[in-house]
Every structure is written in structure tokens, then in C-alpha cells.
C-alpha positions as CSV (number, residue, x, y, z in Angstrom):
1,M,-125.5,38.5,24.3
2,S,-123.1,36.9,26.8
3,T,-126.0,35.6,28.9
4,L,-127.3,33.3,26.2
5,K,-126.7,29.6,26.7
6,N,-127.7,26.2,25.4
7,K,-131.2,25.8,26.8
8,V,-134.1,23.8,25.5
9,Q,-137.7,23.8,26.9
10,L,-140.4,21.5,25.5
11,I,-143.9,20.3,26.4
12,G,-145.1,17.1,24.8
13,N,-146.1,13.4,25.2
14,L,-143.9,10.4,25.7
15,G,-143.7,8.2,22.7
16,N,-142.6,5.1,24.6
17,T,-142.1,3.8,28.1
18,P,-138.7,5.1,29.2
19,E,-135.8,2.8,28.9
20,I,-133.9,2.7,32.2
21,I,-130.3,1.6,32.4
22,N,-128.5,0.9,35.7
23,L,-124.8,1.4,35.1
24,S,-122.1,-0.5,36.9
25,S,-121.1,2.8,38.6
26,G,-124.4,2.9,40.4
27,K,-125.8,5.7,38.2
28,K,-129.1,5.5,36.4
29,L,-129.7,6.5,32.8
30,A,-133.1,7.1,31.3
31,K,-133.7,7.2,27.5
32,L,-137.0,8.4,26.2
33,S,-138.7,10.0,23.2
34,L,-140.9,13.1,23.3
35,A,-143.5,14.1,20.7
36,T,-144.3,17.7,20.2
37,N,-147.2,18.8,18.0
38,E,-147.8,21.9,16.0
39,T,-151.0,22.7,14.1
40,Y,-151.4,25.3,11.3
41,K,-153.6,26.1,8.4
42,N,-152.3,25.5,4.9
43,A,-153.0,27.7,1.8
44,Q,-156.3,25.8,1.3
45,G,-157.5,26.5,4.8
46,E,-157.0,22.9,6.0
47,N,-155.7,22.2,9.5
48,I,-152.3,20.4,9.3
49,K,-150.8,18.7,12.3
50,E,-147.1,18.1,12.4
51,T,-145.3,16.0,15.0
52,Q,-141.6,16.4,15.8
53,W,-139.8,13.7,17.8
54,H,-137.1,14.5,20.2
55,N,-134.6,12.0,21.8
56,L,-134.1,12.7,25.6
57,V,-131.7,11.4,28.1
58,A,-131.6,11.9,31.9
59,W,-129.2,10.9,34.5
60,G,-129.2,10.2,38.3
61,K,-132.0,11.5,40.4
62,T,-134.0,12.7,37.3
63,A,-133.7,9.3,35.7
64,G,-135.1,7.7,39.0
65,I,-138.1,10.0,38.9
66,I,-138.7,9.2,35.3
67,E,-138.5,5.4,36.1
68,K,-140.9,5.7,39.0
69,Y,-143.6,8.0,37.5
70,L,-143.6,8.1,33.7
71,Q,-144.9,5.9,31.0
72,K,-145.9,6.0,27.4
73,G,-148.4,8.8,26.6
74,N,-147.7,11.0,29.7
75,E,-147.6,14.7,29.0
76,I,-144.4,16.3,30.4
77,A,-142.5,19.6,30.3
78,I,-138.7,19.4,30.2
79,E,-135.8,21.8,30.4
80,G,-132.3,20.7,29.3
81,K,-129.5,21.3,26.8
82,L,-129.0,20.2,23.2
83,V,-126.1,17.8,22.7
84,N,-124.6,16.5,19.4
85,R,-122.4,13.5,19.5
86,N,-121.1,10.8,17.2
87,Y,-119.9,7.2,17.6
88,E,-119.0,4.2,15.5
89,D,-121.6,1.5,15.2
90,K,-120.6,-2.2,15.3
91,N,-120.1,-2.2,11.5
92,G,-117.6,0.7,11.7
93,N,-120.0,3.3,10.3
94,K,-120.0,6.8,11.9
95,R,-123.3,7.7,13.5
96,Y,-124.5,11.1,14.5
97,V,-127.0,11.7,17.3
98,T,-128.7,14.8,18.6
99,E,-130.4,14.5,21.9
100,I,-131.6,16.7,24.8
101,V,-130.0,16.1,28.2
102,V,-132.8,16.7,30.7
103,N,-132.0,18.5,33.9
104,E,-135.6,19.4,35.0
105,I,-138.9,17.7,34.4
106,L,-142.5,18.6,35.2
107,M,-145.2,15.9,35.0
108,M,-148.3,17.4,33.6
109,N,-150.6,14.4,34.3
110,G,-148.5,12.1,36.6
111,K,-148.6,8.4,36.9
112,K,-151.9,6.6,36.0
């Protein structure tokens, strides 16, 4: 059990064109959303399709690759770690965010 770690692997489609932020430190940050789909049959035998949305962030070189090659609708495979964080919004309300910090990406259909 000591070899288990925080690791997420997903294959899905980008729900939007990635948002790229160039920080004053010179680092790049990419923010994007990934849709994964699951299909199953319900008790009546009907096919049901469920979509889950995942918030992704990537830094540095990975963010640069995302900026150069990816756009809305692309199919990708990612590997990363699950991160939970919280912050206060401009109205002083506490907000909770769960996102996947991407450290590897595989483009399934590349740039069109």
C-alpha cells in the first residue's frame, strides 16, 4: 500500500479553447475543461450517456504545448494529480475548487 499515490488518468474532449495566462514570473498557466463520457443501459434497456466535467490546469512547458496545439473539441489523454484548494472571492465568500494538475498530455487527434 505504500506505493499508492495521488494519480489521475483521463481520456476525453476539451470543452473549451484553453485559457493561457502568462505570469509576470515568465511562467505559463493553462486552464481548460475536459469532458469524459460514460454510456450504460438503464433498467428499461435504454442507452444513457452521462458526461462528467473536469477542471484542468497545466504549468510551464505543458502549458506551452497546450497553447500551441489544442483547441475546443480535441480528444486528449492526460495524467496528473487531484488537488483541492479554497480561496475567498471578491465578496468574501469562501470558494472550494477541485482540479487536476496535468503533468503529461497525449494528443489523440492533434491540431486541425
